[in-house]
C-alpha angles and dihedrals in degrees: 000000000000112000120228123255090235113029117227120254120236130190124217133221103255099184093118095041112097106153138037089249091052090045089053090054093043090051092048095051107032103040111135100182132052090236100037118130096003093142093049092046095053092048090052091045091054091049094249112160091205119085110219113245088231088077090065100036115102107179137036117175131188117206109201116200129200137096087220091070094053092043088056094241095121133025119239095252091156090070093050093049099041095041089053092049094048097048092043088057097047108267116091118200124257098209147329123228121197117200138168125261092259114127097227092047094051089050095050093047094046091045091055093048098043089053095061110014125085092205126028122192120193127192125196137008097083099113137096103265130102094256093052099099107140100111094044093050095047093044087056093049090047093046087229123134122237114244129201114241115205094197090061088052093051088054095053093045090051093048093049092047091062090061100034098258130134124218116250130203087257089057092052089063087082091061095073125098136173112270111269095024128112127220126248114221120243112205094178105043145016103257111085118212123240132232122190136171111198135154091000090302132104126225124195119185115192132181122258104236109092093222088058100037099049098053092039090055095044097045104029114019104033093055090049091050090047090050089053089055094246100114131035120238091226129044120281096224141022114250128206117195117209133181135195098028129094116239095255089055093050091052091048091051095053100032094095090057093045087051087056092061110049110202095027112148109234129174132170127211117187122200134156111326089334141090121198119202117202119195124190140173091267116174095336133069098258106161126210095263092051092048087055090052092050089048091054089051088054092046091056094053092045088053112170089002091069110096107181143310112263128012109312118141122239089252089054091050092050094046093048090053088051094048089050089055092044083236135143136226135208129184138212114195136184120159095020090060098209102320093117090055089046088057090060099040090054085070117085112238096018095137088074088077107004110078101178148275148248125229101203101175099163130048089247089057094050091051095044102040103030105026094238105169113249088222091056090054092045093051101038108015133237090277100063144099090253092054093049092052093048091047093051093047089051092052090052091051096044096047099028088231129167094223134018138187129202134193126192126159152120106282090176161171087160126030130047136114140227090266095038110031124190109293094040113135129180122200130199125199130189125193135161090274105044152321123265136182128209134191131208135169118213131196123215139058128313098278091044094053092048093050092046092048089056091049094049093047091054093045093049093051088047091055093044090052091054095041097051100030096127094039092052095049092049093048091048089050094049090047093052092051090050093050089047 
């Protein structure tokens, strides 16, 4: 049976448990889920006398507000982010409700969540406009008056002063909070968040913009939830990231190791070109050190298909390897239109190794910017192994890079030939010891082909870096001596 990406959380009857030692035995012998009791296990393993509240919490709900979500104008990225954060710290979510900005609909949805959940997280509706009704609706349901917070007004005044604006009465709407709540600082916007403990429950209200919500959660809300014993400070599981194998083959590879450790919690999560394996204590007393040892066993059988422990992207893994070699990288893209470069520039400090890239979408651009011979394009076409090699060689020359990567293909829906149908992509790779080309054919629409091509290019380079590590270093050393 296929295991879920995020394992469900189950609470246990603790009527007979009256000590940490008994709780440990209770957990070890009565766990009914691979990931049940992760938080309490880690606390006990670390010798902590305090049992995290997350062991007793049954329900965590997210209430996402915004007409734009239900109109299909924006994706629900908050669920993806917050769901991952809560699961990573030992407290998977129960559900997510998405409602419009209408006051009565917010009231009804919040009333439903508050009645049965132990923690409710809201996102959106804290701003100054007429459709920002979250705090008013929730205050009404809680029967708690809204109080003006002068500190919030000062923060907005100071922020506006930096850009030559003055605060208005509408802006002051953001300065109200339910009585007994504390405001969460917003360093990237005007609407503060809200944190409230009431009736044995916790309410966290976060702003809608992602660039405000994420740092507020990480810097303000998460520490409060950890202090309350709801979230672990560390991760609740050990994750192995793999690339290039389907989920069933990853499971087949590691199954003999899983069989050696009965009760080990294992879950798989497949996403584009990658499969994450998450292992946790499960129903047995596997400590953090033993989990790491088991992870190393799995890494050995996964071999070059193992990417990393944790959550690093392929671009981050490649960039880390280049930094370790004090090496540089340049790119030449056609069908991916700059997406490959974007994968690197999303990483802070990438400029230490990533020099730049050329988006040579037309044949003329390939000739003028990368010195690809016109005769080569006439003979072999722009989507060919020869073109990919010429593009990568041009990138090395133009940027003076140690390594280079190129991508050229038919993303569709038009184009393609009998020999190279739509979805065909050629890659070029240049290193201190040689130049290679590689062909792949991807299914899917235009955006899917482009995304898969970026992923495949990064994984191919990662594998080449590992395979020719010694040769690359020796060649680079010889080149340096010659230059000297």
